[in-house]
VONUDREN-620885 format. One line per 5 residues: number of its first residue (from 1); their letters; for each residue x, y, z of C-alpha. Coordinates in nm, 2 decimals, decimal comma. Example, Ala and Ser with C-alpha at 12.3 -4.5 7.8 and 13.67 -1.06 7.14 Angstrom:
BEGIN
1) as) 1,23:-0,45:0,78 | 1,37:-0,11:0,71
***
This chain:
BEGIN
1) mvrsp) 9,26:15,87:13,24 | 9,60:16,02:13,17 | 9,90:15,80:13,26 | 10,20:15,96:13,42 | 10,55:15,92:13,26
6) awlak) 10,66:15,73:13,57 | 10,37:15,48:13,53 | 10,45:15,43:13,16 | 10,82:15,37:13,25 | 10,71:15,10:13,50
11) lgtls) 10,48:14,94:13,24 | 10,77:14,94:12,99 | 11,01:14,77:13,24 | 10,74:14,51:13,33 | 10,68:14,43:12,96
16) llyas) 11,06:14,38:12,90 | 11,08:14,17:13,21 | 10,79:13,95:13,10 | 10,95:13,91:12,75 | 11,28:13,80:12,91
21) vfltr) 11,10:13,55:13,14 | 10,91:13,41:12,85 | 11,23:13,35:12,64 | 11,40:13,19:12,95 | 11,11:12,96:13,02
26) igfga) 11,12:12,83:12,66 | 11,47:12,71:12,73 | 11,37:12,56:13,07 | 11,07:12,38:12,91 | 11,27:12,22:12,64
31) iiiif) 11,53:12,10:12,89 | 11,25:11,93:13,09 | 11,19:11,69:12,80 | 11,54:11,64:12,66 | 11,75:11,63:12,97
36) piyiq) 11,62:11,29:13,11 | 11,68:11,14:12,76 | 12,02:11,29:12,73 | 12,17:11,15:13,05 | 12,37:10,83:12,97
41) agsav) 12,35:10,66:13,31 | 12,14:10,41:13,50 | 11,81:10,50:13,66 | 11,95:10,57:14,00 | 12,23:10,80:13,88
46) aglvt) 11,99:10,97:13,63 | 11,74:11,04:13,91 | 12,01:11,18:14,13 | 12,15:11,41:13,86 | 11,80:11,53:13,77
51) alypa) 11,73:11,61:14,14 | 12,04:11,83:14,17 | 11,86:12,12:13,99 | 11,57:12,17:14,23 | 11,79:12,09:14,53
56) vegfs) 12,04:12,36:14,45 | 11,76:12,60:14,36 | 11,59:12,54:14,69 | 11,91:12,57:14,91 | 12,02:12,89:14,73
61) alpvg) 11,68:13,06:14,74 | 11,73:13,22:15,08 | 12,08:13,36:15,02 | 11,97:13,48:14,68 | 11,68:13,67:14,83
66) ayvdr) 11,92:13,84:15,07 | 12,15:13,92:14,79 | 11,87:14,07:14,58 | 11,77:14,30:14,87 | 12,12:14,41:14,93
71) rgrrr) 12,27:14,44:14,58 | 11,98:14,49:14,35 | 11,73:14,31:14,13 | 11,86:14,36:13,77 | 12,21:14,24:13,85
76) afvvg) 12,09:13,91:13,99 | 11,84:13,87:13,70 | 12,10:13,92:13,43 | 12,37:13,72:13,61 | 12,12:13,43:13,63
81) milvs) 12,04:13,44:13,27 | 12,40:13,46:13,15 | 12,49:13,17:13,39 | 12,21:12,95:13,27 | 12,30:13,00:12,90
86) iltli) 12,66:12,91:12,97 | 12,57:12,60:13,18 | 12,33:12,48:12,91 | 12,60:12,51:12,65 | 12,84:12,31:12,87
91) iglsg) 12,58:12,03:12,91 | 12,54:12,01:12,53 | 12,92:12,00:12,46 | 13,01:11,75:12,73 | 12,94:11,39:12,75
96) niflv) 13,10:11,35:13,10 | 12,84:11,26:13,35 | 13,02:11,45:13,64 | 13,05:11,77:13,44 | 12,69:11,74:13,32
101) atahg) 12,57:11,68:13,68 | 12,77:11,98:13,81 | 12,64:12,21:13,53 | 12,28:12,09:13,58 | 12,31:12,15:13,96
106) ltgla) 12,44:12,51:13,91 | 12,15:12,57:13,68 | 11,94:12,56:13,99 | 12,13:12,85:14,13 | 12,07:13,04:13,80
111) aalit) 11,70:12,96:13,83 | 11,68:13,10:14,18 | 11,85:13,42:14,07 | 11,60:13,46:13,78 | 11,29:13,37:13,98
116) vsslt) 11,36:13,56:14,30 | 11,48:13,88:14,12 | 11,20:13,88:13,87 | 10,92:13,85:14,13 | 11,09:14,11:14,34
121) mitdl) 11,10:14,35:14,05 | 10,73:14,29:13,98 | 10,66:14,37:14,35 | 10,86:14,69:14,32 | 10,69:14,80:14,00
126) tmeen) 10,33:14,74:14,10 | 10,10:14,87:14,37 | 9,85:14,68:14,58 | 9,56:14,78:14,34 | 9,73:14,63:14,03
131) rgagm) 9,97:14,38:14,17 | 9,74:14,08:14,11 | 9,73:14,16:13,74 | 10,11:14,20:13,74 | 10,16:13,86:13,90
136) gafnl) 9,91:13,71:13,66 | 10,10:13,84:13,36 | 10,42:13,69:13,51 | 10,24:13,35:13,54 | 10,12:13,38:13,18
141) stlsg) 10,47:13,45:13,05 | 10,61:13,17:13,26 | 10,35:12,90:13,17 | 10,33:12,99:12,80 | 10,71:12,98:12,78
146) yglgi) 10,72:12,64:12,95 | 10,45:12,51:12,72 | 10,62:12,62:12,40 | 10,95:12,49:12,54 | 10,80:12,15:12,61
151) vlgvv) 10,67:12,13:12,25 | 11,02:12,23:12,12 | 11,17:11,97:12,35 | 10,96:11,70:12,19 | 11,06:11,82:11,85
156) fakvf) 11,43:11,84:11,94 | 11,42:11,48:12,08 | 11,32:11,36:11,74 | 11,52:11,60:11,52 | 11,84:11,56:11,72
161) ssslg) 11,78:11,20:11,82 | 12,13:11,09:11,69 | 12,31:11,38:11,85 | 12,09:11,51:12,14 | 12,37:11,74:12,27
166) dsfiv) 12,30:11,97:11,97 | 11,96:12,05:12,11 | 12,12:12,19:12,42 | 12,33:12,41:12,20 | 12,02:12,55:12,03
171) vagil) 11,85:12,60:12,37 | 12,17:12,78:12,50 | 12,13:13,01:12,20 | 11,77:13,09:12,30 | 11,88:13,16:12,65
176) avaav) 12,17:13,38:12,54 | 11,94:13,59:12,33 | 11,72:13,64:12,63 | 12,03:13,73:12,84 | 12,15:13,99:12,59
181) fayfa) 11,80:14,13:12,56 | 11,77:14,17:12,94 | 12,12:14,32:12,98 | 12,05:14,61:12,74 | 11,67:14,66:12,80
186) lrepp) 11,61:14,61:13,17 | 11,66:14,89:13,42 | 11,69:14,86:13,80 | 11,35:14,96:13,96 | 11,35:15,20:14,26
191) harte) 11,35:15,01:14,59 | 11,47:15,02:14,95 | 11,81:14,86:15,01 | 11,93:14,68:15,32 | 12,26:14,63:15,48
196) rrtlg) 12,42:14,28:15,52 | 12,21:14,08:15,76 | 12,21:13,72:15,87 | 11,93:13,49:15,73 | 11,78:13,48:16,08
201) elynn) 11,75:13,86:16,09 | 11,60:13,86:15,74 | 11,33:13,61:15,82 | 11,24:13,76:16,15 | 11,10:14,04:15,93
206) ltgdv) 10,85:13,82:15,77 | 10,50:13,93:15,87 | 10,25:13,70:16,03 | 10,03:13,73:15,72 | 10,31:13,60:15,50
211) sailp) 10,37:13,31:15,74 | 9,99:13,23:15,74 | 9,98:13,20:15,36 | 10,27:12,96:15,34 | 10,07:12,63:15,39
216) vwfal) 9,85:12,69:15,09 | 10,14:12,80:14,88 | 10,34:12,48:14,98 | 10,03:12,27:14,90 | 10,01:12,43:14,56
221) tivlg) 10,37:12,35:14,49 | 10,32:11,99:14,60 | 10,03:11,97:14,36 | 10,25:12,11:14,09 | 10,49:11,82:14,16
226) fylfi) 10,20:11,58:14,11 | 10,13:11,74:13,77 | 10,49:11,71:13,67 | 10,45:11,33:13,73 | 10,19:11,32:13,45
231) pklvk) 10,45:11,23:13,18 | 10,54:10,92:13,38 | 10,17:10,83:13,41 | 10,13:10,88:13,03 | 10,43:10,64:12,97
236) nasad) 10,28:10,39:13,21 | 9,96:10,40:13,01 | 10,16:10,30:12,70 | 10,08:10,64:12,53 | 10,32:10,86:12,34
241) isqsa) 10,42:11,17:12,54 | 10,48:11,35:12,21 | 10,11:11,33:12,12 | 10,03:11,49:12,46 | 10,26:11,79:12,41
246) plill) 10,00:12,01:12,22 | 9,75:11,93:12,50 | 10,00:12,03:12,77 | 10,07:12,35:12,58 | 9,70:12,43:12,56
251) gllvl) 9,65:12,35:12,93 | 9,94:12,59:13,03 | 9,80:12,86:12,80 | 9,46:12,83:12,96 | 9,62:12,84:13,31
256) gagav) 9,82:13,14:13,21 | 9,52:13,33:13,07 | 9,32:13,24:13,38 | 9,61:13,38:13,60 | 9,59:13,72:13,43
261) lfgrl) 9,21:13,73:13,46 | 9,19:13,61:13,82 | 9,50:13,82:13,92 | 9,31:14,13:13,81 | 9,00:14,00:13,99
266) sdkig) 9,20:13,97:14,31 | 9,28:14,34:14,27 | 8,91:14,41:14,28 | 8,76:14,17:14,53 | 9,06:14,08:14,74
271) rtktm) 9,33:13,82:14,75 | 9,17:13,57:14,99 | 8,83:13,56:14,81 | 9,02:13,49:14,49 | 9,22:13,22:14,66
276) iigvv) 8,90:13,04:14,77 | 8,79:13,04:14,40 | 9,12:12,88:14,31 | 9,12:12,62:14,58 | 8,76:12,51:14,49
281) gqvgf) 8,86:12,49:14,12 | 9,18:12,30:14,18 | 9,02:12,05:14,42 | 8,72:12,00:14,18 | 8,96:11,94:13,89
286) llvfp) 9,17:11,69:14,08 | 8,86:11,50:14,17 | 8,73:11,49:13,81 | 9,06:11,44:13,63 | 9,12:11,06:13,70
291) sifep) 8,80:10,97:13,51 | 8,91:11,15:13,19 | 9,28:11,10:13,21 | 9,32:10,77:13,02 | 9,06:10,84:12,76
296) lilip) 9,21:11,18:12,69 | 9,57:11,07:12,64 | 9,48:10,77:12,43 | 9,28:10,97:12,17 | 9,49:11,03:11,86
301) pdtpw) 9,63:11,39:11,83 | 9,44:11,47:11,51 | 9,10:11,38:11,64 | 8,85:11,67:11,61 | 8,74:11,83:11,93
306) lvtys) 8,37:11,74:11,87 | 8,48:11,37:11,84 | 8,69:11,40:12,16 | 8,39:11,55:12,34 | 8,16:11,28:12,22
311) eigpi) 8,40:11,01:12,34 | 8,46:11,16:12,68 | 8,13:11,33:12,75 | 8,01:11,64:12,93 | 8,25:11,58:13,22
316) livav) 8,53:11,72:12,99 | 8,36:12,06:12,99 | 8,33:12,04:13,37 | 8,70:11,96:13,40 | 8,80:12,25:13,17
321) ilffl) 8,59:12,49:13,37 | 8,73:12,37:13,71 | 9,09:12,38:13,57 | 9,03:12,74:13,46 | 8,90:12,84:13,80
326) gaall) 9,20:12,67:13,96 | 9,42:12,93:13,79 | 9,29:13,19:14,04 | 9,51:13,04:14,32 | 9,86:13,11:14,18
331) psvla) 9,85:13,49:14,11 | 9,64:13,57:14,42 | 9,89:13,39:14,65 | 10,19:13,56:14,49 | 10,02:13,90:14,51
336) ymadk) 9,93:13,84:14,87 | 10,28:13,76:14,97 | 10,41:14,06:14,78 | 10,15:14,29:14,95 | 10,25:14,17:15,29
341) atlgy) 10,63:14,17:15,24 | 10,81:14,41:15,46 | 10,97:14,70:15,27 | 11,34:14,63:15,22 | 11,28:14,25:15,26
346) rgatm) 11,09:14,18:14,94 | 11,38:13,97:14,80 | 11,39:13,77:15,12 | 11,01:13,70:15,09 | 11,04:13,59:14,73
351) glysl) 11,34:13,38:14,83 | 11,11:13,19:15,07 | 10,86:13,15:14,79 | 11,13:12,99:14,57 | 11,25:12,76:14,85
356) llsag) 10,90:12,63:14,91 | 10,85:12,60:14,53 | 11,15:12,37:14,49 | 11,08:12,17:14,81 | 10,71:12,13:14,72
361) ialgt) 10,78:12,01:14,36 | 11,04:11,76:14,48 | 10,81:11,63:14,76 | 10,50:11,62:14,52 | 10,69:11,42:14,26
366) ilagf) 10,80:11,16:14,53 | 10,45:11,14:14,68 | 10,29:11,10:14,33 | 10,53:10,80:14,26 | 10,43:10,63:14,59
371) adqla) 10,06:10,70:14,53 | 10,08:10,56:14,18 | 10,23:10,24:14,31 | 9,98:10,20:14,59 | 9,66:10,31:14,43
376) gipgv) 9,72:10,39:14,06 | 9,60:10,70:13,88 | 9,30:10,78:14,11 | 9,53:10,75:14,41 | 9,77:11,01:14,27
381) fysav) 9,51:11,28:14,22 | 9,30:11,20:14,52 | 9,60:11,22:14,75 | 9,67:11,56:14,60 | 9,31:11,66:14,70
386) vilsg) 9,38:11,56:15,06 | 9,70:11,76:15,07 | 9,56:12,08:14,91 | 9,24:12,07:15,11 | 9,42:12,02:15,44
391) lsltt) 9,68:12,28:15,40 | 9,43:12,53:15,25 | 9,22:12,49:15,56 | 9,53:12,55:15,77 | 9,60:12,88:15,59
396) gfllh) 9,23:12,98:15,64 | 9,26:12,91:16,02 | 9,59:13,11:16,05 | 9,45:13,40:15,86 | 9,13:13,40:16,07
401) kgtat) 9,34:13,38:16,39 | 9,56:13,67:16,27 | 9,25:13,88:16,19 | 9,10:13,81:16,53 | 9,42:13,89:16,71
406) rstma) 9,45:14,23:16,53 | 9,09:14,31:16,61 | 9,15:14,23:16,98 | 9,46:14,45:16,99 | 9,28:14,73:16,82
411) lgtpe) 9,00:14,72:17,08 | 9,26:14,73:17,35 | 9,42:15,06:17,23 | 9,36:15,36:17,45 | 9,15:15,54:17,19
416) nrpgp) 8,91:15,24:17,17 | 8,88:15,18:17,55 | 8,55:15,31:17,70 | 8,59:15,62:17,92 | 8,52:15,64:18,29
421) gskpi) 8,16:15,76:18,25 | 8,08:15,57:17,93 | 7,78:15,34:17,91 | 7,74:15,04:17,69 | 7,53:15,09:17,38
***
């Protein structure tokens, strides 16, 4: 099959975009580890400062989506990358808690600019028959970048333990390289532009199908918040988070590779069928995970895999398979939202995605903390099962209701009504 020059140009732009996202997520992943250690304040103040990032990202997601639709994708992406590199440098150079908090909060705005614009560009550069694979590749670049960044963050926490601010300067350098790369390499994809609109007008253009998919997406982001609580669970179990870093990297790589595979599968068999595979995998993994969590984190990092398997048992293989199947949920949901986004309002749709992502992670982290206090490790993951199952069923009901409504409306059109002399078949 001969590829057209336009197709090859789109593929080149997508590859450059994925490379930029990968480099940026390395920086974000490192910050996840080193930022809580870096803050010189009490627990309450440290928690407040840490929460500023997702809060600002969430509140800015909707205006950023409108900006991306009106002014373009590349501009927002590059501005976000430049902004995050500057803010990370400020955090590393300053010991003032107010300045650090302000810079960290504004990093949330930069993250919204990067996330919303990159997803909108992928939507522009793909078609329905290959969009699942495009979203899967985005997930792979994001998750592998985060995983590598987390490993680097653990290394930086040890290497720069006496002067942790220097690690932020190194991260700022990584982010600056990504920003320069994006500025010179990325091109604005062709897309429809909109005039200035109010947020109400923008979100009146969300289709019913997009609205129906939001419960399962919100559930997935809440579960992500539960997963982000795992380092705290590791600490509570008196284990060293540094020995879990390679395992986290491996898990994220498996999840990313699964996202590519299942994203492509969703192009072939459909988004909703692939979502069902993902929900079954995620729910199954969350049910199994509590039984292997403590044995897994307490095994020394240099232990051979065969020894690890012999100590944990066949349930480890079951958990890995279920975890891999769970990767089907993320690219299929993203591709579905992109498929159903109204032309000219793709940035607004991805802004809503980013808003729910921030809100879900924040809520999930809070709920995981309460669940841990009330019922321990099993309570954390079993409560995630309840949330994911309930909201997934809600999405299934809304999608079925929407399909039934469209079928009724189609039967009610003049061309489908029986004629005066027609007889039932």
